[in-house]
N, C-alpha and C positions, 0 to 999 in steps of 0.2 A: 648552700653547700654545692660545690661542683660535682658533676657526675663522677669524676674520677675519685674524689674524696668519699662520696656516697658509696661507691662500689668497693672501696677499701674497707670502709666501715662494715659493710655487709659480709665481706670475706673474713674479717676478723671475728664477727659473731659466729660465722659458720665454723671456724677453726677452733674457737673457744668453747662452743656448745654442742658442736656436732650437727647442728641444723638451725634453720630459722624458718619463721612463718611469715608470709606476706603481710598478714593483717598486723602482726607485731612491728614489722619494719615500717608500714605506713604510719602507725602511731608514733613510733620513736623518731622517724626522720622527717615527718610532716610533709610527705609528698603523696602523690596519687598511687593508687593500686597499679595502674598501667606503668607508671615510672619504675616501681620496684620490679615488676615483671620483666620490663626491659632491661634493667640492671642485671637481673639473674640470668636472662638470656645471654648477655655479653660475657658474664663470668663463666657460664656453662660453655659457651663457644670456645673460650680460652682455656678450657679443661681445668678450671679451678674449683668447681663444685658440681654437683648433680642436681638438676631440677626435678622436683617431685610435686605431686598434687598439693597446691596450697603453699609452697615454700621451696626450700632447697636444703640438701644435706652434704656433708663432706664426702670426698671420694675414697676409693680404695678399700673396700672391705677385705680383711684378711682373717686367718684362722684365730688370731688373738685380738682383733680390733673389735672394740666394744663401743658402739655409738651410744651417746646419751639418750635419755628418755625423750627429750624434746625432738631429737632428730628421728627417731624411730616412730614417734607418734604422728609425724608428718607423712609417713609412707603408707600406701594402700589403705586409706581411710575407709573407702566404701567396702572394700573386701573384709576388713577387720570388723566393721559394724555388722555385716551380714553374718559372719562367722559367730560373733558374739551373741547375736539373736538365737542362732541355732543351739549354741552351747547352753544358753540359759534354760532352754526347754528340757535339759537333762537334770535339772535341779528341782527336787521335791521339798516342800515345807517340812521343817522339822528334822532336817539332815545336817551332818557336819561335812563342810567342804573345805578344801585346801586350794588357795589360789597363789600360784607362784608370781614372780615378777614378769613384766612384759606389757606392751601397749595393747595387745589383743586381750590379755587377761584383764587389763585396766578397763577396756571397753565392756568386757563381760561384766565386770563388777557393777557397772551402771544398771545393768538389766536385772541385777539380783537384789537391788535395794528394797524392792517391794515384797520379797519372799519372806513369809512369816516363820518365826521360830528357827531361824538359820544360825548355825554356828560356823564362823568363818576363821580359818587358820591362814595367815599369810606372812610372807617375808618380804612383801613390797610396800614400801612407804606410800606411793600414790594410791594403791588399791585400798589400804586402810583409810586414807583420807577420804575416799569416795564414801565409805560407810560412816565415817565420823561426821561428814557434812550432811548426812541423811539418816539421823538416828532413829532406832526402833528399840522400844523397851524389851521386846521379845527376841532380839539379836545379840549374839555374843561375838565379838571380834578379838582374836588374839594375834597380836603382832610380835613376831620373834625379835629378839635382839640381834646383834651381829655388826659386821663392818659394812658400811655402804659402798656399793659398786657404782660405776657411771650409769647403769640402768636403773638405779635406785632400789636395788635388792639389798636385803640384809643377809650376809653370808658369813661362813667361818664357824669356829668351835662353838660359839654362843648360840648361833642359829640352829646348828646341828643338835646340840644338847636339848634345845627347847622342843625340837621336832621329834626326837628320838622316842619319847614315851607316849606319843599321841597316835590316834587311830581315827582315820576319816573315811567317810563313804566314798568320796570322789575327789581326785586331784585333777584340777585344770592346769596344765603345765605349758607355760610359754617357752618356746624354743628359738634359738638363733638359726638353726638349720636342721635339715633332715635329708638323709640319704640311705640307700640301701647298705653301702659299705660302713658308714660310721653311725648310723642310727640318728637319734635326736641329740643335738650337740649345743654347746655354749662356748663362747670365746673366753670365759672366766673360769679358771680352775677351781676356785673357792665356791663359786656359784654352782658348779657341776656337783661338787660334794653335797652341798645343801639341797639341791634339787633331787639327788639320788636318795636322800633321807626322806624327802617328801613322797617319792615313789614308793618307797618301802612302807610308808605309813597309811597308804591309800588302798582301799578295796578295789577301786576302779580308777584307771588312768585315761583321761580324756585329753588330747593334744589339739587345741585349736591353733592352726598355723596356715597362713595364706600361701599362695603358689610360689612366692619369690623365695620362700624357705627351701624349696626343693633343690637338691644338690648343693646347697650352701653347707659348709662344714666348718664348725668351730673346733677349737683345739681339743676339746674334751667331750666325751660321750656321756650322756645322762642316762639313756635307756636305749635299748634296741627297738626297732620298729615293731617287732612282734610283741613288745610288752604293752603296747597301747591298746586298750579295749576299744577306744573310739578315736578316730582322727577326723577332724572337721577342717575342710579347706574350701577354696572357692573355685569358680568355673575356669579360672585362668590355668589350672593345673593340666599339663599335657596328658593325652590319653595313655601313654606308655607309663608316666608316673602314677596315674590312677590305678592302672593294673598292678604295678609292683606294690603300691600301698595296700591295695585291697587284698593282695595275696598274703600280706604279712600282718597287718593290724586286724583286730577283731571286726571292726566295722569302719567304713569310709563313708563319710557324709559330705556331699558337695552343697555348700550354702547357695540358696536360690537368690537371685536378684544381684549377682556380682558382675554380670556381663549383659 
């Protein structure tokens, strides 16, 4: 396959999936890691995609643009992993937790598979799959029904009805963005409604969100910054943003090992 054909194939994958991983392209196209990275550099220089750690994503986030799960999982992997480790420390055995959709929450789920006697409520298909692949007799997992979004969340009236009568100790809420003006936001109106129901069901709200979410604004607000009991972010968050978050949220935790 010629370089031009290969790059066109890569671009089509990015546009259809929202993002690609270098390792997947190496296997699919049968070329070296270096060749794929060179192709991504060429496409990025032409303004056709954005290079990220381990792959590339589509360009142009807007207030209603919702990248796919694959695209988001390729971004800020080190930061998300550190944030997830800190978030997991807030979970005690024998409690009920809600896990919303999102790649940071998905990373957190991996750290919770060893927690005994845990009840998990989630509207995320990938999160539910983490627990399904690592079963425990003393764990209960409830996956809400609903309509599937590009980020693999289940949303809408069915999801809302399932959540409405539930009560959990802690909600770990994945967000698209956070700002002083708009609070915690999402680009999906139905997901916002479902997430608000999760917030209402929780005794404690924890928001694990990396620094790139700061001043990113989705079309719909899930909750105000002041509604968060804990916000966990990484060392890339600017000092002024730390101050503003600390003034509004109950507690701000900066995950170690992110820089």
